[in-house]
C-alpha positions as CSV (number, residue, x, y, z in Angstrom):
1,M,0.0,0.0,0.0
2,N,2.0,2.9,-1.3
3,S,-0.7,5.6,-1.1
4,L,-1.3,8.0,1.7
5,Y,-4.5,10.0,2.5
6,V,-3.7,13.6,3.7
7,G,-6.7,15.3,5.3
8,D,-7.6,18.6,7.1
9,L,-5.8,20.6,4.4
10,H,-6.0,24.4,4.1
11,Q,-7.7,25.7,1.0
12,N,-4.4,27.2,-0.2
13,V,-2.4,24.0,-0.2
14,T,-1.6,22.8,-3.7
15,E,0.0,19.7,-5.2
16,A,3.3,21.6,-5.4
17,D,3.3,22.2,-1.6
18,L,2.6,18.6,-0.8
19,N,5.2,17.4,-3.3
20,E,7.8,19.6,-1.8
21,M,7.0,18.4,1.7
22,F,6.6,14.6,1.2
23,S,9.5,14.3,-1.3
24,E,11.8,14.3,1.8
25,A,10.6,10.8,2.6
26,G,11.3,9.4,-0.9
27,P,10.5,9.6,-4.6
28,I,6.8,10.4,-5.3
29,F,4.8,8.9,-8.1
30,S,1.9,11.4,-8.0
31,V,0.1,13.9,-5.9
32,R,-3.5,14.8,-6.2
33,V,-5.5,17.4,-4.3
34,C,-9.2,16.6,-4.6
35,R,-11.3,19.5,-5.8
36,D,-14.9,20.5,-6.3
37,R,-16.1,19.7,-9.9
38,D,-17.8,23.1,-10.3
39,T,-15.5,25.6,-8.6
40,D,-12.2,23.7,-8.7
41,R,-11.6,24.6,-5.1
42,S,-9.9,22.2,-2.7
43,L,-12.1,19.8,-0.8
44,G,-9.5,19.7,2.0
45,Y,-7.9,16.4,1.4
46,A,-5.4,14.8,-1.0
47,Y,-3.6,11.6,-2.0
48,V,0.2,11.2,-2.1
49,N,1.4,8.1,-4.0
50,F,5.0,6.8,-3.5
51,Y,6.9,4.3,-5.7
52,Q,8.0,2.3,-2.7
53,Q,6.1,1.1,0.4
54,D,9.0,1.9,2.7
55,D,8.9,5.6,1.6
56,A,5.1,5.8,2.3
57,D,5.7,4.3,5.8
58,R,8.5,6.8,6.4
59,A,6.4,9.7,5.4
60,L,3.6,8.5,7.7
61,L,6.1,8.6,10.7
62,M,7.7,11.9,9.6
63,F,4.7,14.1,8.9
64,S,1.8,12.7,11.0
65,N,0.3,15.6,12.8
66,D,2.7,18.2,11.3
67,M,1.4,21.6,10.4
68,L,1.0,23.0,6.9
69,E,-0.5,26.5,6.3
70,G,-1.4,26.7,10.0
71,R,-3.3,23.4,10.2
72,Y,-2.4,20.1,11.6
73,L,-2.3,17.4,8.9
74,R,-4.2,14.1,9.4
75,I,-2.3,11.4,7.5
76,M,-3.3,7.7,7.2
77,R,-2.8,4.9,4.8
78,S,-5.2,5.0,1.8
79,D,-6.7,1.5,1.9
80,P,-8.9,0.5,-1.1
81,D,-10.7,-1.9,1.2
82,C,-12.7,0.5,3.5
83,T,-14.3,-2.4,5.5
84,L,-12.3,-1.6,8.6
85,R,-12.8,2.1,8.4
86,K,-16.6,1.8,8.0
87,S,-17.1,-1.1,10.4
88,G,-16.6,1.1,13.5
89,V,-14.3,-1.5,15.1
90,G,-11.8,0.1,17.5
91,N,-13.4,3.6,17.1
92,I,-13.7,5.8,20.2
93,F,-15.0,9.3,20.8
94,I,-13.2,11.6,23.2
95,K,-14.8,14.8,24.6
96,N,-14.0,17.7,26.9
97,L,-10.5,18.1,25.5
98,D,-8.6,21.3,26.3
99,K,-9.2,23.5,23.3
100,K,-5.9,25.3,23.5
101,S,-3.4,22.6,24.4
102,I,-4.6,19.3,23.0
103,T,-3.7,18.8,19.3
104,N,-3.7,15.9,16.9
105,K,-0.2,15.1,17.9
106,N,-0.9,15.2,21.6
107,L,-3.9,13.0,21.1
108,Y,-2.0,10.5,19.0
109,E,0.9,10.3,21.5
110,T,-1.4,9.8,24.4
111,F,-3.6,7.0,22.9
112,S,-0.9,5.2,21.0
113,A,0.3,3.6,24.2
114,F,-2.8,1.2,24.1
115,G,-2.4,-0.1,20.5
116,D,-1.8,0.6,16.9
117,I,-3.8,3.6,15.7
118,Y,-5.5,3.5,12.3
119,S,-6.5,7.2,12.4
120,S,-6.8,10.1,14.9
121,K,-8.4,13.5,14.7
122,V,-9.1,16.5,16.9
123,V,-12.2,18.2,15.3
124,C,-11.6,21.9,14.5
125,D,-13.7,24.7,13.2
126,E,-13.1,26.6,9.9
127,N,-10.4,28.7,11.6
128,G,-8.4,25.6,12.7
129,L,-9.4,26.0,16.4
130,S,-10.2,22.9,18.4
131,K,-13.9,22.2,19.2
132,G,-12.9,20.2,22.3
133,Y,-13.6,16.7,21.0
134,G,-12.0,14.1,18.8
135,Y,-11.8,10.5,17.5
136,I,-9.4,7.7,17.6
137,Q,-9.7,4.5,15.6
138,Y,-7.5,1.5,16.6
139,K,-6.8,-1.5,14.4
140,T,-8.4,-3.8,17.1
141,Q,-11.3,-3.5,19.4
142,E,-9.2,-4.7,22.3
143,A,-7.0,-1.6,22.1
144,A,-10.0,0.6,22.1
145,D,-11.4,-1.1,25.2
146,R,-8.1,-0.7,27.0
147,A,-8.0,3.0,26.2
148,I,-11.5,3.5,27.6
149,E,-10.8,1.5,30.7
150,K,-7.6,3.4,31.5
151,L,-8.3,7.0,30.4
152,N,-12.1,7.6,30.8
153,G,-12.6,10.2,33.5
154,M,-8.9,10.9,33.8
155,L,-7.3,14.4,33.6
156,M,-5.7,15.6,30.4
157,D,-4.1,19.0,30.8
158,N,-6.3,19.7,33.8
159,E,-9.5,18.8,32.0
160,K,-11.5,15.6,32.9
161,V,-12.0,13.8,29.6
162,F,-14.9,11.4,28.8
163,I,-14.3,8.5,26.4
164,E,-16.8,6.1,24.9
165,H,-17.2,3.8,21.9
166,F,-18.1,5.8,18.8
167,K,-21.8,5.5,17.8
168,S,-23.0,5.8,14.3
169,R,-25.7,8.3,13.2
170,K,-28.2,5.5,13.2
171,E,-27.3,4.5,16.8
172,R,-27.5,8.1,17.9
173,E,-30.9,8.5,16.4
174,E,-32.1,5.4,18.2
175,M,-30.7,6.8,21.5
176,L,-32.5,10.1,21.0
177,G,-35.7,8.2,20.3
178,A,-35.3,6.2,23.5
179,K,-34.5,9.3,25.4
180,A,-37.6,11.0,24.0
181,R,-39.8,8.3,25.4
182,E,-38.4,8.7,28.9
183,F,-38.4,12.3,30.3
184,N,-39.3,14.2,33.5
185,N,-38.7,17.8,32.4
186,V,-41.4,19.6,30.5
187,F,-41.0,22.8,28.4
188,V,-43.9,25.2,28.3
189,K,-44.1,28.2,25.9
190,N,-46.5,30.9,24.6
191,L,-47.4,31.9,28.2
192,G,-48.9,35.3,29.0
193,R,-46.7,38.1,30.3
194,D,-48.5,37.9,33.7
195,T,-47.8,34.2,34.2
196,N,-45.5,33.5,37.2
197,D,-44.2,30.4,39.0
198,E,-47.3,30.1,41.2
199,K,-49.6,30.1,38.2
200,L,-47.5,27.4,36.5
201,I,-47.6,25.3,39.7
202,E,-51.4,25.7,39.8
203,L,-51.7,24.5,36.2
204,F,-49.4,21.5,36.3
205,G,-49.4,20.5,40.0
206,K,-52.6,18.4,39.5
207,Y,-50.6,15.9,37.3
208,G,-48.2,14.8,40.1
209,P,-45.4,15.9,42.4
210,T,-42.9,18.3,40.9
211,V,-39.2,18.8,41.6
212,S,-39.1,22.4,40.3
213,V,-41.2,24.9,38.5
214,K,-39.8,28.0,36.8
215,V,-41.1,30.8,34.6
216,M,-38.2,32.5,32.8
217,K,-38.0,36.3,33.1
218,D,-36.6,39.2,31.1
219,D,-34.3,42.0,32.4
220,N,-37.3,43.8,33.7
221,G,-38.5,40.9,35.8
222,K,-41.5,40.1,33.6
223,S,-42.3,36.7,32.1
224,S,-40.4,35.9,28.9
225,G,-43.3,33.7,27.8
226,F,-41.9,30.3,28.6
227,G,-40.9,28.1,31.5
228,F,-40.1,24.6,32.7
229,V,-41.8,22.0,35.0
230,C,-39.8,19.1,36.3
231,F,-41.9,16.2,37.6
232,E,-40.7,13.4,39.9
233,R,-42.1,10.7,37.6
234,H,-42.0,10.3,33.9
235,E,-45.6,9.1,33.8
236,D,-46.8,12.4,35.3
237,A,-44.7,14.4,32.8
238,Q,-46.2,12.4,29.9
239,R,-49.7,13.0,31.1
240,A,-49.1,16.7,31.4
241,V,-47.8,16.9,27.8
242,N,-50.8,14.8,26.5
243,E,-53.4,16.9,28.2
244,M,-51.9,20.4,28.2
245,N,-50.3,20.7,24.8
246,R,-52.3,23.2,22.6
247,K,-54.6,24.0,25.4
248,E,-56.0,27.6,25.4
249,L,-54.8,29.7,28.3
250,N,-56.0,33.4,28.5
251,G,-56.6,33.4,24.8
252,R,-53.3,31.7,23.9
253,L,-52.7,28.2,22.7
254,I,-49.7,27.0,24.8
255,Y,-47.1,24.5,23.7
256,V,-46.2,21.8,26.2
257,G,-43.5,19.2,25.3
258,R,-40.4,17.4,26.4
259,A,-37.6,19.8,27.4
260,Q,-34.5,19.4,25.2
261,K,-30.9,20.6,25.6
262,K,-29.7,23.0,22.9
263,A,-27.3,20.4,21.5
264,E,-30.0,17.8,21.2
265,R,-32.4,20.3,19.5
266,Q,-29.7,21.1,17.0
267,T,-29.0,17.4,16.3
268,L,-32.7,16.7,15.7
269,L,-33.0,19.7,13.4
270,K,-30.0,18.6,11.4
271,L,-31.5,15.1,11.1
272,K,-34.8,16.6,10.0
273,F,-33.7,19.4,7.7
274,G,-30.0,18.7,7.1
275,Q,-30.4,16.5,4.1
276,K,-29.8,18.5,1.0
277,K,-32.4,18.5,-1.7
278,P,-31.2,16.7,-4.8
279,D,-29.9,19.0,-7.5
280,P,-32.0,18.6,-10.6
281,K,-29.0,19.7,-12.7
282,A,-26.5,17.2,-11.1
283,K,-27.1,14.5,-13.8
284,Y,-25.9,17.0,-16.5
285,R,-22.6,17.9,-14.8
286,G,-19.6,16.9,-16.8
287,V,-21.6,16.0,-19.9
288,N,-22.6,19.5,-21.2
289,L,-20.2,21.2,-23.7
290,F,-19.9,24.8,-24.7
291,V,-18.9,25.3,-28.3
292,K,-18.1,28.7,-29.8
293,N,-16.5,30.2,-33.0
294,L,-19.1,28.4,-35.1
295,D,-19.5,29.3,-38.8
296,D,-22.7,31.2,-39.7
297,A,-23.9,28.2,-41.6
298,F,-24.0,26.0,-38.5
299,D,-27.4,24.8,-37.3
300,D,-28.6,22.3,-34.7
301,H,-28.4,19.4,-37.2
302,R,-24.9,20.2,-38.3
303,L,-23.7,20.6,-34.7
304,R,-25.2,17.2,-33.7
305,R,-23.5,15.6,-36.7
306,E,-20.1,17.0,-35.9
307,F,-20.1,15.6,-32.4
308,S,-22.0,12.3,-32.9
309,A,-18.7,10.4,-33.5
310,F,-17.9,10.8,-29.8
311,G,-21.0,9.1,-28.3
312,T,-24.8,9.5,-27.9
313,I,-26.0,13.0,-28.3
314,V,-28.7,14.0,-25.8
315,S,-29.2,17.4,-27.3
316,A,-27.4,19.9,-29.6
317,K,-28.4,23.6,-29.8
318,V,-27.0,26.5,-31.7
319,M,-28.0,29.8,-30.1
320,T,-29.7,32.2,-32.4
321,E,-31.1,35.7,-32.5
322,S,-33.7,36.8,-35.0
323,G,-33.1,33.6,-36.8
324,R,-29.3,34.1,-37.2
325,S,-26.6,32.1,-35.4
326,K,-24.9,33.9,-32.5
327,G,-21.7,31.8,-33.2
328,F,-22.0,29.5,-30.2
329,G,-24.0,26.6,-28.9
330,F,-24.2,23.7,-26.5
331,V,-23.9,19.9,-26.9
332,S,-25.0,17.4,-24.2
333,L,-23.6,13.9,-24.4
334,S,-24.6,10.8,-22.4
335,S,-21.5,10.4,-20.2
336,P,-18.6,12.4,-18.8
337,E,-16.1,10.1,-20.7
338,E,-17.7,10.9,-24.0
339,A,-17.7,14.7,-23.2
340,T,-14.0,14.6,-22.3
341,K,-13.1,12.8,-25.5
342,A,-15.1,15.3,-27.5
343,V,-13.3,18.2,-25.8
344,T,-9.9,16.6,-26.4
345,E,-10.6,15.9,-30.1
346,M,-12.7,18.9,-31.1
347,N,-11.1,21.8,-29.3
348,G,-9.0,23.7,-31.9
349,R,-10.2,21.6,-34.8
350,I,-11.0,23.7,-37.9
351,V,-14.6,23.0,-39.0
352,G,-15.8,25.0,-42.0
353,T,-13.5,28.0,-41.9
354,K,-12.9,28.5,-38.2
355,P,-11.1,26.7,-35.4
356,L,-13.7,25.6,-32.8
357,Y,-13.4,26.4,-29.1
358,V,-14.9,23.4,-27.0
359,A,-14.9,23.2,-23.2
360,L,-17.1,21.8,-20.5
361,A,-20.0,24.1,-19.9
362,Q,-19.8,26.0,-16.6
363,K,-22.3,27.6,-14.3
364,I,-22.5,31.4,-14.5
365,C,-20.9,32.0,-11.1
366,P,-17.7,29.8,-11.5
367,K,-17.3,31.1,-15.1
368,H,-17.3,34.7,-14.0
369,W,-15.0,33.9,-11.1
370,S,-12.5,32.3,-13.4
371,L,-12.5,35.3,-15.7
372,K,-11.6,37.8,-13.0
373,P,-8.2,39.4,-13.0
374,R,-5.6,37.0,-11.5
375,E,-4.9,39.3,-8.5
376,E,-8.6,39.2,-7.5
377,Q,-8.8,35.5,-7.6
378,G,-6.3,35.0,-4.7
379,P,-4.1,32.1,-4.0
380,T,-6.9,29.5,-4.1
381,N,-7.2,29.8,-7.9
382,F,-6.2,26.4,-9.3
383,L,-5.1,27.6,-12.7
384,Y,-3.2,30.6,-11.4
385,R,-1.2,28.6,-8.9
386,R,-0.3,25.9,-11.4
387,R,0.6,28.5,-14.1
388,K,3.3,29.7,-11.7
389,K,5.0,26.3,-11.8
390,N,7.0,25.2,-14.8
391,L,5.5,22.9,-17.4
392,H,7.2,19.7,-16.5
393,K,5.8,19.8,-13.0
394,I,2.3,20.3,-14.4
395,I,2.7,17.2,-16.5
396,F,4.2,15.3,-13.5
397,Y,1.2,16.1,-11.2
398,S,-1.2,15.0,-13.9
399,K,-0.2,11.3,-13.4
400,G,-2.9,9.2,-11.8
401,P,-6.7,9.6,-11.8
402,V,-8.0,13.1,-12.1
403,Q,-11.4,14.6,-12.7
404,S,-12.2,15.0,-16.4
405,K,-12.8,18.7,-15.9
406,S,-9.4,19.1,-14.2
407,C,-7.7,17.7,-17.3
408,V,-9.4,20.2,-19.6
409,L,-8.6,23.1,-17.3
410,C,-4.9,22.0,-17.1
411,F,-4.7,22.1,-20.9
412,V,-6.2,25.6,-21.0
413,S,-3.7,26.9,-18.5
414,S,-0.7,25.6,-20.4
415,N,-1.8,27.4,-23.6
416,S,-2.9,30.6,-22.1
């Protein structure tokens, strides 16, 4: 296994930066920073492929948890068989880490005493600052069990850490569901401004003994319109919710439900609304071509005929105005591979009396972004950063699998 996964990369990190860093461990076959298909911006991770296994192992030891562009790198072996990674075996969750002192390196060094580590990570925000929790995945479940037994509840840099086996999203959803069925604390909202603790006790005391009753108040000492009632028994709390929810009180319909912590509410909202709606245009990405510099004699039929040799044409359209060609059009093929082949073969080919310009069609925003002056695009511009390197390096970094769009853009940059 000669390939390494390098994660938690800064947006500005390029193939050249990684090549310069990792070449200290040995000769590199290829480096690829994975990028968004539409904007070409870094996705925050890359793959470094070595010729020799020993060099990959050496790089893993040399650079694990090193910093690049102000961020700690997360490096692990790139295993084509993702069974272990997805199985959850040996995976533990650590929380209440000191946000200032505990880094990836500290976490790795502390937990490596209990067994071989497959991957480790301290979760950080967009600014690279720790969120106070992290993950360790051991190669064996026994090592994970030992780490939990020895370190759970212990102090790390004066903070008591809590460690448990990692739970998948499905398991967390089941736990939240179970927790929702067993509760004592009730949340009440849409109360009147004159409602106080005594009024709330009068309303809910009939359902059973309470531990505490509290109406929340504003800075002026008046009701904020909501409060909490904590019952001694779950059954009483459930009965209060069933009978009081949406009951009219002084002309208001009050809400009564299980009280939730902020983190739990946010998790449930993410589960409910966090799934992105499918993009109706996603199926066309990578298959639509933009063709310009067309002869005036070109029509839809001619455009379709010229590109039909490269695959199945879904649609071909020459843009017109008042019945006359505007000199450009669009061709949609059935697969990204066919589109890439058409770009490679047809871009620059003389058809009629003019050389065609053919490229993958872009959304308006990315296209305008790429046409801005270089100095406005900043260091994250993929084409601009590569143009600064000499040509032999561009060819070198192109080894290995790349997105079809990246190939086209690379050719454009070398001719511009």
